[in-house]
C-alpha positions as CSV (number, residue, x, y, z in Angstrom):
1,M,-51.4,69.7,113.9
2,A,-52.8,73.0,112.6
3,N,-54.8,73.1,109.4
4,A,-52.6,75.0,106.9
5,L,-55.7,75.9,104.8
6,A,-57.3,77.8,107.7
7,A,-54.4,80.3,108.0
8,P,-54.4,83.4,105.8
9,K,-51.7,83.5,103.2
10,A,-49.4,86.4,102.5
11,V,-50.3,87.1,98.9
12,H,-50.0,89.8,96.3
13,I,-52.6,90.2,93.6
14,V,-51.3,91.0,90.1
15,V,-53.8,92.8,87.8
16,R,-53.0,93.0,84.1
17,E,-55.4,95.9,83.4
18,G,-54.7,95.8,79.7
19,W,-56.0,92.2,79.6
20,C,-59.1,92.9,81.7
21,K,-62.4,93.3,79.8
22,G,-64.4,94.2,82.9
23,C,-66.7,91.1,83.0
24,G,-66.8,91.2,86.8
25,I,-66.5,87.5,87.3
26,C,-63.6,87.9,89.7
27,V,-65.6,90.6,91.7
28,A,-68.6,88.3,92.0
29,L,-66.5,85.3,93.1
30,C,-64.3,86.9,95.7
31,P,-65.4,85.8,99.1
32,K,-63.7,88.7,100.9
33,E,-64.7,91.6,98.6
34,V,-61.0,92.3,97.7
35,L,-61.8,93.3,94.1
36,S,-64.1,95.9,92.5
37,L,-64.6,97.4,89.1
38,N,-63.2,100.9,88.8
39,G,-64.5,103.9,86.9
40,S,-63.0,102.6,83.7
41,G,-64.7,99.3,84.0
42,K,-61.6,97.4,84.8
43,V,-60.9,95.3,87.9
44,A,-59.1,97.0,90.8
45,V,-57.8,95.7,94.1
46,V,-59.6,97.7,96.8
47,N,-59.0,95.6,100.0
48,P,-55.7,93.8,99.5
49,D,-55.3,93.0,103.2
50,R,-58.5,90.9,103.1
51,C,-57.2,88.5,100.5
52,V,-56.8,84.9,101.7
53,G,-55.3,83.6,98.5
54,C,-58.1,81.3,97.6
55,G,-57.4,81.8,93.9
56,R,-61.0,82.0,92.7
57,C,-60.3,85.2,90.8
58,E,-57.3,83.8,89.1
59,I,-58.8,80.5,88.1
60,H,-62.0,81.9,86.7
61,C,-60.7,84.9,84.9
62,P,-61.4,84.2,81.2
63,D,-58.7,86.6,80.1
64,F,-55.9,85.6,82.5
65,A,-55.9,89.2,83.8
66,I,-55.4,88.3,87.5
67,G,-52.6,86.5,89.1
68,I,-52.0,85.5,92.8
69,E,-48.4,85.5,94.0
70,V,-47.6,84.0,97.4
71,K,-45.2,86.4,99.2
72,K,-42.0,84.9,100.6
73,Q,-41.9,85.4,104.4
């Protein structure tokens, strides 16, 4: 039986820019460098194809500005 956790998930990252205060926690915790702070100091998704859906950004965001949605395949 294959390990379901090893397979990348088809995910969509939702950023609520108005809620983001630009703390950078999500950027620091992302193991795949999916996120970055943009010129306005808010989080931006820069490498969406690298996201494996680990949820670290969503879980640790103090302002609930990031959400992970699993795409239906």
